[in-house]
Legacy VTK file of the C-alpha trace (Angstrom):
# vtk DataFile Version 3.0
C-alpha trace
ASCII
DATASET POLYDATA
POINTS 325 float
-28.940 -9.348 -25.573
-26.115 -11.796 -24.923
-23.235 -11.083 -22.579
-19.876 -11.114 -24.404
-17.332 -13.714 -23.368
-14.624 -12.515 -21.015
-10.957 -13.369 -21.119
-10.190 -15.103 -17.828
-6.427 -14.509 -17.880
-4.044 -12.438 -19.987
-1.734 -14.073 -22.515
1.695 -14.477 -20.936
4.393 -12.679 -22.903
7.493 -12.131 -20.737
9.606 -9.024 -21.135
13.370 -9.074 -20.575
15.049 -7.567 -17.552
12.169 -7.849 -15.081
12.130 -9.588 -11.672
10.941 -13.189 -11.747
8.769 -12.699 -8.668
7.106 -9.698 -7.055
6.003 -9.337 -3.456
2.753 -7.425 -3.298
2.422 -5.363 -0.138
-1.365 -5.293 0.191
-2.591 -2.081 1.853
-6.349 -2.354 1.317
-7.273 -3.164 4.894
-5.410 -0.150 6.255
-4.754 2.482 3.595
-7.739 1.377 1.565
-10.293 1.571 4.357
-8.935 4.467 6.417
-10.750 7.069 4.332
-14.170 5.392 4.417
-16.773 7.682 5.961
-19.014 4.910 7.278
-17.342 2.782 9.930
-16.605 -0.714 8.631
-17.362 -3.353 11.297
-14.365 -5.076 12.846
-15.672 -8.500 11.807
-15.838 -7.357 8.168
-12.255 -6.102 8.320
-11.102 -9.402 9.815
-12.881 -11.417 7.129
-11.464 -9.125 4.438
-7.924 -9.811 5.625
-8.574 -13.551 5.849
-9.930 -13.542 2.295
-6.881 -11.630 1.054
-4.606 -14.200 2.691
-6.605 -17.053 1.175
-6.144 -15.424 -2.250
-2.387 -15.825 -1.854
-1.241 -12.437 -0.611
1.669 -12.921 1.789
1.858 -9.373 3.166
-1.363 -7.696 4.272
-1.133 -4.430 6.163
-3.698 -4.914 8.901
-4.371 -1.624 10.669
-2.898 1.486 12.250
-2.304 2.230 15.898
-2.993 5.935 15.580
-5.125 7.899 18.022
-8.803 7.271 17.196
-9.366 11.021 16.986
-7.242 11.231 13.832
-8.412 8.111 11.983
-11.726 6.961 13.491
-12.058 4.154 10.927
-9.072 2.375 12.517
-10.047 2.931 16.141
-10.641 -0.820 16.520
-6.980 -1.840 16.123
-6.883 -3.536 19.539
-10.046 -5.483 18.738
-9.030 -6.398 15.172
-5.456 -7.578 15.551
-6.214 -10.529 17.889
-8.744 -11.794 15.311
-5.854 -12.333 12.911
-3.751 -14.551 15.150
-4.386 -17.633 13.033
-2.753 -15.913 10.041
0.603 -15.141 11.653
3.278 -17.322 13.180
5.266 -20.056 11.456
4.161 -20.438 7.870
1.742 -17.540 8.145
1.580 -14.195 6.430
3.121 -10.875 7.385
0.709 -8.456 9.065
2.374 -5.024 9.208
0.787 -2.242 11.245
1.329 1.494 11.079
2.480 3.265 14.238
2.792 7.069 14.501
4.832 7.330 17.697
6.125 5.468 20.747
2.658 5.115 22.256
1.395 3.513 19.057
4.389 1.187 19.049
3.686 0.117 22.622
0.099 -0.741 21.699
1.228 -2.732 18.658
3.992 -4.664 20.420
1.672 -5.499 23.309
-0.525 -7.377 20.837
2.403 -9.227 19.284
2.902 -7.216 16.104
6.205 -8.151 14.464
6.172 -5.804 11.467
5.972 -2.080 12.094
5.667 0.878 9.739
6.270 4.585 10.299
4.897 7.249 7.968
7.005 10.282 7.047
6.820 13.089 4.513
9.279 14.428 1.964
7.721 17.905 2.205
7.340 20.361 5.044
3.714 21.265 4.329
2.451 17.698 4.411
4.575 16.934 7.479
2.871 19.834 9.240
-0.626 18.792 8.124
-0.239 15.054 8.667
2.130 14.893 11.650
1.935 18.416 13.080
5.726 18.559 12.884
8.531 19.645 10.613
10.287 16.999 8.543
13.209 17.104 10.982
10.820 16.917 13.921
9.070 13.869 12.465
12.375 12.083 11.947
13.275 12.838 15.559
9.930 11.369 16.632
10.550 8.222 14.599
14.080 7.623 15.906
13.095 6.037 19.252
10.201 4.191 17.584
12.475 2.531 15.043
15.167 1.894 17.640
12.831 0.215 20.068
11.089 -1.818 17.374
14.425 -3.091 16.082
15.586 -3.898 19.601
12.418 -5.956 19.992
13.240 -7.871 16.815
10.534 -6.289 14.671
10.853 -5.517 10.965
10.448 -1.796 10.247
9.141 -0.217 7.062
9.489 3.501 6.424
6.772 5.111 4.321
7.743 8.347 2.631
4.860 10.331 1.195
4.841 13.164 -1.378
7.877 11.739 -3.185
6.842 13.089 -6.578
4.506 15.988 -5.961
2.758 17.875 -3.186
-0.654 19.599 -3.568
0.617 22.666 -1.706
4.272 22.791 -2.764
4.051 21.432 -6.301
6.744 19.197 -7.839
9.164 17.878 -5.226
12.869 18.014 -6.164
14.489 14.598 -6.395
17.376 15.678 -4.170
14.940 16.723 -1.450
13.254 13.322 -1.512
16.596 11.512 -1.462
17.767 13.522 1.545
14.688 12.635 3.618
14.613 9.032 2.384
18.247 8.522 3.328
17.639 10.022 6.756
14.686 7.689 7.270
16.730 4.654 6.286
19.618 5.795 8.478
17.294 5.486 11.481
17.398 1.727 10.908
14.405 1.005 8.684
14.607 -2.304 6.838
12.515 -1.129 3.928
11.522 2.134 2.244
8.186 2.664 0.472
8.159 5.588 -1.967
4.720 7.167 -2.048
3.244 9.007 -5.004
0.539 10.317 -2.702
-1.321 12.448 -5.233
-0.546 10.309 -8.280
1.474 12.792 -10.338
4.560 10.661 -11.061
5.562 9.605 -14.574
7.985 6.812 -15.550
11.004 9.033 -16.184
10.552 10.685 -12.807
10.351 7.272 -11.165
13.580 6.088 -12.792
15.331 9.333 -11.848
14.412 9.015 -8.170
15.369 5.344 -7.969
18.743 6.039 -9.584
19.407 8.950 -7.222
18.583 6.779 -4.207
20.964 4.087 -5.422
23.672 6.715 -5.859
23.235 7.642 -2.193
23.604 4.048 -1.040
19.945 3.000 -0.757
19.833 -0.411 -2.480
17.010 -1.269 -4.853
16.288 -4.408 -2.853
15.175 -2.323 0.128
12.800 -0.125 -1.904
9.090 -0.578 -2.501
6.828 1.656 -4.577
3.384 2.970 -3.683
1.569 4.597 -6.595
-1.817 6.278 -6.746
-3.749 6.301 -10.004
-5.001 9.892 -10.117
-3.810 10.436 -13.692
-3.908 6.787 -14.793
-0.139 6.402 -14.428
0.118 3.846 -11.602
0.766 0.799 -13.795
3.200 2.572 -16.127
5.098 3.883 -13.121
5.132 0.404 -11.603
6.561 -1.049 -14.808
9.314 1.601 -14.764
10.158 0.568 -11.190
10.201 -3.124 -12.142
12.561 -2.359 -15.025
14.862 -0.750 -12.459
14.771 -3.956 -10.373
12.221 -3.087 -7.697
10.433 -6.231 -6.537
8.067 -4.897 -3.842
4.915 -3.118 -4.979
2.184 -1.677 -2.768
-1.381 -2.104 -3.976
-4.900 -2.023 -2.601
-7.526 -4.660 -3.335
-10.255 -3.136 -5.455
-8.325 0.131 -5.811
-9.596 1.456 -2.494
-7.926 4.282 -0.686
-6.749 7.831 -0.628
-5.324 10.058 2.054
-7.415 11.920 4.646
-4.856 14.747 4.747
-4.416 15.214 0.980
-7.788 15.658 -0.689
-6.329 15.325 -4.194
-5.110 11.805 -3.413
-7.396 9.346 -5.160
-7.336 5.567 -5.016
-4.304 3.369 -4.771
-3.153 1.108 -7.563
-5.686 -1.740 -7.615
-4.140 -5.070 -6.687
-6.180 -6.848 -9.367
-4.942 -4.473 -12.080
-1.379 -5.051 -10.905
-1.768 -8.847 -10.855
-3.287 -8.824 -14.352
-0.265 -6.961 -15.714
2.235 -9.124 -13.835
0.595 -12.343 -14.995
0.794 -11.079 -18.557
4.513 -10.470 -18.066
5.034 -13.941 -16.612
5.986 -12.554 -13.195
5.072 -14.747 -10.242
2.982 -13.203 -7.457
1.454 -16.274 -5.840
-1.948 -14.560 -6.049
-5.118 -16.225 -7.313
-6.711 -13.472 -9.404
-10.181 -15.046 -9.350
-10.169 -15.311 -5.559
-8.841 -11.777 -5.208
-11.481 -10.411 -7.565
-14.202 -12.238 -5.645
-12.889 -10.695 -2.438
-13.094 -7.174 -3.848
-16.604 -7.821 -5.170
-17.579 -9.067 -1.713
-16.114 -5.994 -0.009
-17.733 -3.657 -2.538
-21.048 -5.187 -1.496
-20.271 -4.451 2.137
-19.328 -0.856 1.275
-22.379 -0.390 -0.903
-20.654 0.657 -4.106
-18.826 -0.961 -7.035
-15.077 -1.467 -7.021
-13.105 1.165 -8.968
-10.685 -1.518 -10.213
-10.941 -1.981 -13.963
-9.938 -5.631 -13.684
-12.561 -6.315 -11.032
-15.213 -4.766 -13.263
-14.017 -6.722 -16.291
-13.939 -10.080 -14.520
-17.081 -9.691 -12.428
-20.346 -11.086 -13.775
-22.643 -8.415 -15.169
-25.929 -8.032 -13.342
-28.896 -9.542 -15.122
-30.875 -6.967 -17.111
-34.162 -5.832 -15.630
-37.398 -6.837 -17.395
-37.730 -3.294 -18.733
-34.386 -3.407 -20.534
LINES 1 326
325 0 1 2 3 4 5 6 7 8 9 10 11 12 13 14 15 16 17 18 19 20 21 22 23 24 25 26 27 28 29 30 31 32 33 34 35 36 37 38 39 40 41 42 43 44 45 46 47 48 49 50 51 52 53 54 55 56 57 58 59 60 61 62 63 64 65 66 67 68 69 70 71 72 73 74 75 76 77 78 79 80 81 82 83 84 85 86 87 88 89 90 91 92 93 94 95 96 97 98 99 100 101 102 103 104 105 106 107 108 109 110 111 112 113 114 115 116 117 118 119 120 121 122 123 124 125 126 127 128 129 130 131 132 133 134 135 136 137 138 139 140 141 142 143 144 145 146 147 148 149 150 151 152 153 154 155 156 157 158 159 160 161 162 163 164 165 166 167 168 169 170 171 172 173 174 175 176 177 178 179 180 181 182 183 184 185 186 187 188 189 190 191 192 193 194 195 196 197 198 199 200 201 202 203 204 205 206 207 208 209 210 211 212 213 214 215 216 217 218 219 220 221 222 223 224 225 226 227 228 229 230 231 232 233 234 235 236 237 238 239 240 241 242 243 244 245 246 247 248 249 250 251 252 253 254 255 256 257 258 259 260 261 262 263 264 265 266 267 268 269 270 271 272 273 274 275 276 277 278 279 280 281 282 283 284 285 286 287 288 289 290 291 292 293 294 295 296 297 298 299 300 301 302 303 304 305 306 307 308 309 310 311 312 313 314 315 316 317 318 319 320 321 322 323 324
């Protein structure tokens, strides 16, 4: 039986009204790996990030400075970050890290981190489960973190989870999300990432939220989108955001990831699937799809299971049939 030929790249057919270039905020090394049950060795994480950088990704979220009790997979932040020193600096890539509080910020700054992220919730239930605080209490906790990071010259990203739906509270009103998002930006964040944590968003909902944020003074240029693919809507939602003018998209190499505090959250939008669509639209990403695919195949081997990314599966060589087949 012969293996059918594969199309190496999509045909480029630009669509009007889309950004000419997209910055992919790669979250595989942090968000993608944080939910893995088996601990991934620090050296593997470091090589993963180096491979992602070599594939052309310019922003790779490296790790999280949370207490090891809460996310054991990322307990090696102090050991990992120094292994990435050759990637940062002049002409290097951005290596954001997640910090939950002032102690986490101190740990990150001590190692030279220059891009910081805080992680908030648009809903009270998830704020209680993820941060053990109310929404207001979490914003109060972030205020000194953002202030100190900015005073130190660091770039600050604000993640906002449950922007479209919550597994305990159901659909989240747009006005509620806008109120919390605006409060997060008012703390001094440079960038806002809108998280569809359980993957329930649809394109009209995405456009509605983006328009409402603009109406409240949050510019499109400061917004990124972070979609999960639970219902197969991540790419359609991304396209809706691009049509609105968003030019920062979060994605995870190989489609890895979920959320340890929201069991219905499945994998992130796969970076390869995103790049395939963007290349077809003629949008520049700077990413080498072959190198990225090879990286996800390599990591899948380390994790002991195939990549969930459709593009990775389509572009990866099929295993040779066994003699019995």
